[in-house]
C-alpha positions as a LaTeX table, in Angstrom:
\begin{tabular}{lrrr}
\hline
Residue & $x$ (\AA) & $y$ (\AA) & $z$ (\AA) \\
\hline
Met1 & 71.41 & 66.35 & 10.05 \\
Gln2 & 71.87 & 62.77 & 8.80 \\
Leu3 & 69.63 & 59.81 & 9.58 \\
Glu4 & 72.16 & 58.53 & 12.13 \\
Asp5 & 71.93 & 61.88 & 13.93 \\
Val6 & 68.14 & 61.67 & 13.88 \\
Arg7 & 68.20 & 58.21 & 15.43 \\
Ala8 & 70.77 & 59.32 & 18.01 \\
Leu9 & 68.46 & 62.14 & 19.10 \\
Val10 & 65.84 & 59.63 & 20.27 \\
Ala11 & 68.13 & 56.66 & 20.88 \\
Asp12 & 66.72 & 55.96 & 24.34 \\
Asp13 & 63.17 & 56.06 & 23.02 \\
Leu14 & 64.06 & 53.71 & 20.16 \\
Arg15 & 65.57 & 51.21 & 22.60 \\
Arg16 & 62.38 & 51.33 & 24.65 \\
Val17 & 60.32 & 50.77 & 21.51 \\
Asp18 & 62.37 & 47.64 & 20.80 \\
Gln19 & 61.75 & 46.45 & 24.36 \\
Val20 & 58.00 & 47.03 & 24.04 \\
Ile21 & 57.93 & 45.16 & 20.74 \\
Val22 & 59.66 & 42.14 & 22.25 \\
Glu23 & 57.39 & 42.17 & 25.31 \\
Arg24 & 54.15 & 42.58 & 23.36 \\
Leu25 & 55.07 & 39.94 & 20.78 \\
Ala26 & 55.34 & 37.25 & 23.43 \\
Ser27 & 52.84 & 34.44 & 22.99 \\
Asp28 & 52.44 & 30.92 & 24.31 \\
Val29 & 51.85 & 29.82 & 20.71 \\
Val30 & 55.26 & 28.84 & 19.35 \\
Leu31 & 54.51 & 29.58 & 15.69 \\
Val32 & 53.30 & 33.08 & 16.53 \\
Asn33 & 56.62 & 33.77 & 18.26 \\
Gln34 & 58.64 & 32.32 & 15.40 \\
Ile35 & 56.99 & 34.31 & 12.64 \\
Ser36 & 56.70 & 37.52 & 14.64 \\
Gln37 & 60.36 & 37.45 & 15.56 \\
Tyr38 & 61.30 & 36.57 & 11.99 \\
Ile39 & 59.53 & 39.54 & 10.43 \\
Ile40 & 60.31 & 42.08 & 13.19 \\
Gly41 & 63.92 & 40.93 & 13.31 \\
Gly42 & 64.27 & 41.38 & 9.57 \\
Gly43 & 65.52 & 44.92 & 9.98 \\
Gly44 & 63.97 & 47.72 & 7.99 \\
Lys45 & 64.25 & 51.45 & 8.36 \\
Arg46 & 61.68 & 51.78 & 11.16 \\
Leu47 & 60.78 & 55.21 & 9.78 \\
Arg48 & 57.19 & 54.99 & 10.96 \\
Pro49 & 57.91 & 54.50 & 14.67 \\
Leu50 & 60.79 & 56.97 & 14.38 \\
Ser51 & 58.43 & 59.61 & 12.99 \\
Val52 & 56.02 & 59.03 & 15.89 \\
Leu53 & 58.74 & 59.55 & 18.47 \\
Leu54 & 60.03 & 62.70 & 16.80 \\
Ala55 & 56.54 & 64.14 & 16.29 \\
Ala56 & 55.66 & 63.64 & 19.94 \\
Arg57 & 58.85 & 65.31 & 21.13 \\
Ala58 & 58.47 & 68.14 & 18.60 \\
Cys59 & 54.99 & 68.78 & 20.03 \\
Gly60 & 56.48 & 69.04 & 23.52 \\
Tyr61 & 55.47 & 65.63 & 24.87 \\
Thr62 & 57.43 & 64.60 & 27.96 \\
Gly63 & 55.66 & 61.38 & 28.94 \\
His64 & 56.33 & 57.79 & 27.90 \\
His65 & 53.20 & 56.68 & 26.03 \\
His66 & 54.73 & 57.76 & 22.70 \\
Val67 & 56.92 & 54.66 & 22.93 \\
Glu68 & 53.83 & 52.44 & 23.05 \\
Ala69 & 52.32 & 54.48 & 20.19 \\
Ala70 & 55.43 & 53.94 & 18.06 \\
Ala71 & 55.28 & 50.19 & 18.70 \\
Ile72 & 51.60 & 50.15 & 17.73 \\
Ile73 & 52.44 & 51.75 & 14.39 \\
Glu74 & 55.22 & 49.22 & 13.80 \\
Phe75 & 52.90 & 46.30 & 14.61 \\
Ile76 & 50.27 & 47.51 & 12.17 \\
His77 & 52.89 & 48.05 & 9.51 \\
Thr78 & 54.31 & 44.57 & 10.07 \\
Ala79 & 50.84 & 43.04 & 9.85 \\
Thr80 & 50.29 & 44.74 & 6.48 \\
Leu81 & 53.65 & 43.41 & 5.24 \\
Leu82 & 52.68 & 39.85 & 6.16 \\
His83 & 49.37 & 40.18 & 4.33 \\
Asp84 & 50.86 & 42.06 & 1.35 \\
Asp85 & 53.46 & 39.40 & 0.73 \\
Val86 & 50.79 & 36.71 & 0.64 \\
Val87 & 48.55 & 38.70 & $-1.72$ \\
Asp88 & 51.49 & 39.56 & $-4.00$ \\
Gly89 & 53.13 & 36.15 & $-3.82$ \\
Ser90 & 56.40 & 37.85 & $-2.83$ \\
Glu91 & 59.44 & 35.77 & $-2.00$ \\
Met92 & 61.93 & 38.42 & $-0.88$ \\
Arg93 & 61.77 & 41.41 & 1.44 \\
Arg94 & 64.61 & 43.34 & 3.07 \\
Gly95 & 67.13 & 41.09 & 1.39 \\
Arg96 & 65.83 & 37.76 & 2.68 \\
Asp97 & 62.99 & 35.29 & 2.18 \\
Thr98 & 59.54 & 36.57 & 3.09 \\
Ala99 & 57.71 & 34.98 & 6.02 \\
Asn100 & 55.13 & 33.41 & 3.72 \\
His101 & 57.93 & 31.84 & 1.67 \\
Val102 & 59.43 & 30.34 & 4.83 \\
Phe103 & 56.35 & 29.48 & 6.91 \\
Gly104 & 53.57 & 29.35 & 4.31 \\
Asn105 & 50.69 & 31.64 & 3.41 \\
Gln106 & 48.23 & 30.39 & 6.01 \\
Ala107 & 50.56 & 30.96 & 8.95 \\
Ser108 & 51.57 & 34.40 & 7.67 \\
Val109 & 47.98 & 35.59 & 7.32 \\
Leu110 & 47.03 & 34.35 & 10.78 \\
Val111 & 50.06 & 35.90 & 12.47 \\
Gly112 & 49.31 & 39.14 & 10.63 \\
Asp113 & 45.86 & 38.99 & 12.24 \\
Tyr114 & 47.53 & 38.40 & 15.61 \\
Leu115 & 49.66 & 41.53 & 15.21 \\
Tyr116 & 46.62 & 43.60 & 14.25 \\
Ser117 & 44.69 & 42.44 & 17.31 \\
Arg118 & 47.70 & 42.96 & 19.57 \\
Ser119 & 48.06 & 46.52 & 18.32 \\
Phe120 & 44.45 & 47.23 & 19.27 \\
Gln121 & 45.00 & 45.79 & 22.73 \\
Met122 & 47.89 & 48.23 & 23.08 \\
Met123 & 45.72 & 51.12 & 21.87 \\
Val124 & 43.17 & 50.39 & 24.57 \\
Ser125 & 45.94 & 50.57 & 27.16 \\
Leu126 & 46.57 & 54.19 & 26.15 \\
Asp127 & 43.04 & 54.95 & 27.40 \\
Asp128 & 42.29 & 57.66 & 24.83 \\
Leu129 & 39.16 & 57.36 & 22.69 \\
Arg130 & 40.44 & 59.86 & 20.12 \\
Ile131 & 43.55 & 57.76 & 19.52 \\
Gln132 & 41.43 & 54.64 & 19.20 \\
Gly133 & 39.24 & 56.42 & 16.66 \\
Val134 & 42.20 & 57.66 & 14.64 \\
Met135 & 43.77 & 54.21 & 14.50 \\
Ala136 & 40.49 & 52.41 & 13.76 \\
Asp137 & 39.94 & 54.75 & 10.80 \\
Ala138 & 43.54 & 54.27 & 9.68 \\
Thr139 & 43.42 & 50.48 & 9.63 \\
Asn140 & 40.11 & 50.55 & 7.75 \\
Thr141 & 41.58 & 53.00 & 5.21 \\
Ile142 & 44.62 & 50.77 & 4.75 \\
Ala143 & 42.41 & 47.75 & 4.12 \\
Met144 & 40.45 & 49.68 & 1.48 \\
Gly145 & 43.73 & 50.70 & $-0.10$ \\
Glu146 & 44.71 & 47.07 & $-0.45$ \\
Val147 & 41.45 & 46.36 & $-2.25$ \\
Leu148 & 41.87 & 49.37 & $-4.54$ \\
Gln149 & 45.36 & 48.23 & $-5.44$ \\
Leu150 & 44.00 & 44.78 & $-6.23$ \\
Met151 & 41.39 & 46.38 & $-8.50$ \\
Asn152 & 44.09 & 48.40 & $-10.28$ \\
Ala153 & 46.34 & 45.40 & $-10.83$ \\
His154 & 46.78 & 44.48 & $-14.49$ \\
Asp155 & 44.88 & 47.61 & $-15.54$ \\
Pro156 & 47.05 & 49.78 & $-17.83$ \\
Asp157 & 44.33 & 52.46 & $-17.85$ \\
Thr158 & 44.87 & 53.25 & $-14.18$ \\
Thr159 & 45.05 & 57.03 & $-13.79$ \\
Glu160 & 47.44 & 59.09 & $-11.72$ \\
Glu161 & 44.51 & 60.08 & $-9.54$ \\
Ser162 & 43.68 & 56.44 & $-8.82$ \\
Tyr163 & 47.36 & 55.67 & $-8.18$ \\
Phe164 & 47.64 & 58.49 & $-5.63$ \\
Glu165 & 44.47 & 57.32 & $-3.91$ \\
Val166 & 46.02 & 53.89 & $-3.46$ \\
Ile167 & 49.33 & 55.13 & $-2.06$ \\
Tyr168 & 47.55 & 57.50 & 0.30 \\
Arg169 & 45.44 & 54.70 & 1.70 \\
Lys170 & 48.11 & 51.98 & 1.70 \\
Thr171 & 51.14 & 53.94 & 2.85 \\
Ala172 & 50.63 & 57.60 & 3.70 \\
Lys173 & 47.66 & 57.01 & 5.99 \\
Leu174 & 49.73 & 55.11 & 8.56 \\
Phe175 & 52.38 & 57.85 & 8.62 \\
Glu176 & 49.57 & 60.38 & 9.00 \\
Ala177 & 47.90 & 58.46 & 11.83 \\
Gly178 & 51.17 & 58.03 & 13.68 \\
Ala179 & 51.94 & 61.74 & 13.58 \\
Gln180 & 48.40 & 62.60 & 14.67 \\
Met181 & 48.55 & 60.11 & 17.52 \\
Ala182 & 51.76 & 61.78 & 18.70 \\
Ala183 & 50.09 & 65.21 & 18.66 \\
Ile184 & 47.07 & 63.90 & 20.58 \\
Leu185 & 49.33 & 62.39 & 23.24 \\
Ala186 & 51.04 & 65.77 & 23.58 \\
Asn187 & 47.66 & 67.48 & 23.94 \\
Ala188 & 48.75 & 69.78 & 21.12 \\
Pro189 & 46.43 & 72.57 & 19.93 \\
Arg190 & 44.27 & 71.59 & 16.94 \\
Pro191 & 46.32 & 73.70 & 14.44 \\
Val192 & 49.47 & 71.86 & 15.55 \\
Glu193 & 47.68 & 68.51 & 15.35 \\
Gln194 & 46.55 & 69.28 & 11.81 \\
Ala195 & 50.08 & 70.33 & 10.92 \\
Met196 & 51.32 & 66.93 & 12.09 \\
Val197 & 48.57 & 65.21 & 10.08 \\
Ala198 & 49.74 & 67.05 & 6.96 \\
Tyr199 & 53.37 & 66.27 & 7.71 \\
Gly200 & 52.70 & 62.55 & 8.06 \\
Arg201 & 50.52 & 62.41 & 4.95 \\
His202 & 53.07 & 64.13 & 2.71 \\
Leu203 & 56.01 & 62.26 & 4.24 \\
Gly204 & 54.31 & 58.93 & 3.56 \\
Thr205 & 53.43 & 59.93 & 0.01 \\
Ala206 & 57.00 & 60.99 & $-0.71$ \\
Phe207 & 58.29 & 57.73 & 0.76 \\
Gln208 & 56.03 & 55.60 & $-1.46$ \\
Leu209 & 56.81 & 57.59 & $-4.61$ \\
Val210 & 60.51 & 56.96 & $-4.07$ \\
Asp211 & 59.81 & 53.29 & $-3.32$ \\
Asp212 & 58.03 & 52.95 & $-6.66$ \\
Met213 & 60.82 & 54.77 & $-8.47$ \\
Leu214 & 63.48 & 52.53 & $-6.91$ \\
Asp215 & 61.72 & 49.46 & $-8.30$ \\
Tyr216 & 63.19 & 50.48 & $-11.66$ \\
Arg217 & 66.40 & 52.15 & $-10.57$ \\
Ala218 & 67.91 & 50.67 & $-7.40$ \\
Asn219 & 70.62 & 48.10 & $-6.99$ \\
Arg220 & 68.91 & 44.80 & $-6.15$ \\
Glu221 & 71.15 & 44.08 & $-3.16$ \\
Glu222 & 70.54 & 47.55 & $-1.75$ \\
Leu223 & 66.80 & 47.47 & $-2.37$ \\
Gly224 & 66.36 & 44.15 & $-0.59$ \\
Lys225 & 63.79 & 42.77 & $-3.02$ \\
Asn226 & 63.61 & 41.72 & $-6.64$ \\
Leu227 & 63.82 & 44.62 & $-9.04$ \\
Gly228 & 60.73 & 44.90 & $-11.20$ \\
Asp229 & 58.48 & 43.25 & $-8.60$ \\
Asp230 & 55.77 & 45.83 & $-9.29$ \\
Leu231 & 55.85 & 45.04 & $-13.00$ \\
Ala232 & 55.84 & 41.29 & $-12.35$ \\
Glu233 & 52.66 & 41.76 & $-10.28$ \\
Gly234 & 51.03 & 43.98 & $-12.90$ \\
Lys235 & 51.04 & 47.04 & $-10.64$ \\
Pro236 & 50.70 & 50.28 & $-12.63$ \\
Thr237 & 52.86 & 52.57 & $-10.49$ \\
Leu238 & 53.62 & 56.18 & $-11.40$ \\
Pro239 & 56.79 & 55.55 & $-13.48$ \\
Leu240 & 54.78 & 53.17 & $-15.68$ \\
Ile241 & 51.72 & 55.42 & $-15.85$ \\
His242 & 53.88 & 58.35 & $-16.96$ \\
Ala243 & 55.80 & 56.28 & $-19.49$ \\
Leu244 & 52.55 & 55.00 & $-21.03$ \\
Ser245 & 51.51 & 58.51 & $-22.01$ \\
His246 & 54.97 & 59.85 & $-22.90$ \\
Ser247 & 56.45 & 57.17 & $-25.13$ \\
Ala248 & 56.15 & 55.98 & $-28.70$ \\
Pro249 & 53.15 & 53.76 & $-29.56$ \\
Glu250 & 55.27 & 50.61 & $-29.87$ \\
Glu251 & 56.89 & 51.17 & $-26.48$ \\
Ala252 & 53.56 & 52.06 & $-24.87$ \\
Ala253 & 52.05 & 48.87 & $-26.26$ \\
Arg254 & 54.86 & 46.86 & $-24.67$ \\
Ile255 & 54.17 & 48.45 & $-21.30$ \\
Arg256 & 50.42 & 47.87 & $-21.60$ \\
Ala257 & 50.97 & 44.20 & $-22.37$ \\
Ala258 & 53.38 & 43.81 & $-19.45$ \\
Ile259 & 50.89 & 45.36 & $-17.01$ \\
Glu260 & 48.04 & 43.23 & $-18.33$ \\
Glu261 & 49.99 & 39.98 & $-18.25$ \\
Gly262 & 52.54 & 40.54 & $-15.49$ \\
Gly263 & 56.00 & 39.03 & $-15.75$ \\
Leu264 & 59.49 & 40.35 & $-16.36$ \\
Asp265 & 60.23 & 39.27 & $-19.91$ \\
Asp266 & 60.48 & 42.87 & $-21.12$ \\
Leu267 & 61.82 & 44.45 & $-17.92$ \\
Glu268 & 65.03 & 45.74 & $-19.49$ \\
Ala269 & 63.27 & 47.33 & $-22.45$ \\
Ile270 & 60.53 & 48.79 & $-20.27$ \\
Thr271 & 63.09 & 50.22 & $-17.84$ \\
Arg272 & 64.78 & 51.97 & $-20.78$ \\
Thr273 & 61.43 & 53.37 & $-21.87$ \\
Ile274 & 60.65 & 54.62 & $-18.37$ \\
Glu275 & 64.02 & 56.38 & $-18.27$ \\
Ser276 & 63.81 & 57.86 & $-21.77$ \\
Ser277 & 60.25 & 59.10 & $-21.21$ \\
Gly278 & 61.26 & 60.89 & $-18.02$ \\
Gly279 & 59.17 & 58.63 & $-15.81$ \\
Leu280 & 61.78 & 58.38 & $-13.07$ \\
Glu281 & 62.52 & 62.11 & $-13.06$ \\
Tyr282 & 58.81 & 62.89 & $-12.98$ \\
Thr283 & 58.25 & 60.57 & $-10.02$ \\
Ala284 & 61.26 & 62.02 & $-8.22$ \\
Arg285 & 60.01 & 65.56 & $-8.82$ \\
Leu286 & 56.61 & 64.76 & $-7.31$ \\
Ala287 & 58.33 & 63.08 & $-4.34$ \\
Gln288 & 60.35 & 66.24 & $-3.77$ \\
Arg289 & 57.15 & 68.28 & $-3.94$ \\
Glu290 & 55.63 & 66.07 & $-1.25$ \\
Arg291 & 58.79 & 66.48 & 0.83 \\
Asp292 & 58.45 & 70.25 & 0.57 \\
Leu293 & 54.80 & 70.10 & 1.61 \\
Ala294 & 55.73 & 67.92 & 4.59 \\
Thr295 & 58.42 & 70.27 & 5.84 \\
Gly296 & 56.27 & 73.31 & 5.07 \\
Ala297 & 53.59 & 71.93 & 7.40 \\
Leu298 & 56.07 & 72.23 & 10.28 \\
Ala299 & 56.52 & 75.98 & 9.87 \\
Asp300 & 54.52 & 76.99 & 12.95 \\
Leu301 & 56.04 & 74.40 & 15.28 \\
Pro302 & 58.49 & 75.82 & 17.84 \\
Asp303 & 62.10 & 75.46 & 16.78 \\
Ser304 & 63.80 & 72.45 & 18.34 \\
Ala305 & 66.20 & 69.67 & 17.52 \\
Tyr306 & 63.17 & 67.40 & 17.05 \\
Lys307 & 61.67 & 69.74 & 14.45 \\
Gln308 & 65.01 & 69.73 & 12.62 \\
Ala309 & 64.99 & 65.94 & 12.80 \\
Leu310 & 61.53 & 65.82 & 11.19 \\
His311 & 62.93 & 67.94 & 8.36 \\
Ala312 & 65.87 & 65.55 & 8.04 \\
Leu313 & 63.54 & 62.54 & 7.99 \\
Ala314 & 61.64 & 64.04 & 5.06 \\
Asp315 & 64.92 & 64.71 & 3.27 \\
Phe316 & 65.99 & 61.11 & 3.78 \\
Ala317 & 62.68 & 59.80 & 2.43 \\
Val318 & 63.44 & 61.33 & $-0.99$ \\
Ser319 & 67.23 & 60.93 & $-1.08$ \\
Arg320 & 67.49 & 57.26 & $-0.12$ \\
Thr321 & 68.74 & 54.64 & $-2.55$ \\
His322 & 67.00 & 51.64 & $-0.96$ \\
\hline
\end{tabular}
């Protein structure tokens, strides 16, 4: 099953998600509408809302609140993108100028806040305290992840353990919360709910590992951002962390200096070192392990096309080139 087949399986739900997004974005403040439409309309894979829809259907849900839940996840994700791009000083995302580059940092931060608050209004409309608790914990975890990443920036002594803590909080937690929200909506038994939690967590981890690998491997036009952005921002991601401990002293020193200072002056040489040290292969191998853990968590779910689609989504997360 290819990604197009996965999307086709829930095509009606995806269209309804788009409708909800447009409806809930509406504001009588012109700038809010402009920036919201700019960032939402920028494309993207929409894997997070897609995973919510599939998880709900795989758990046997037959209602319509999963559409609202998927839109909530997309709003929170979009809010984090707006804030991330300001913190990182990014100028390109998804192949075009970032919102902060077009509208300014102040407007981007404030509209990010608007999207966060809108998502919580939507959560209240679901009238489920457990969902509200899950999502409140998730947004707090994501915020702490942002702070941890800031603390790790320009620190070449960042450990793998610290790196994985950051990507769990920043990325995997939202996938995890979305899958759990879907299970709660379906009134799934606790073992099934925990299986969906594990699926979302490992799917999100695999996705971020591949994202960090692509920063040193992908075609710039395909990736939709500047190659080496992580290095320019002094972010010690797993390919760099591995290369630091598996390369010659002179090459390791170059990487340390690049992390400490930021910048892309030595990007080409560092990319060669990452490749020769096996940093990309190592990262890919761990991503595949996370994919296997994600699909393994689905073992006890009843067989269905939606379960197959969740497997396919995990496969796509590790096989993608952008």
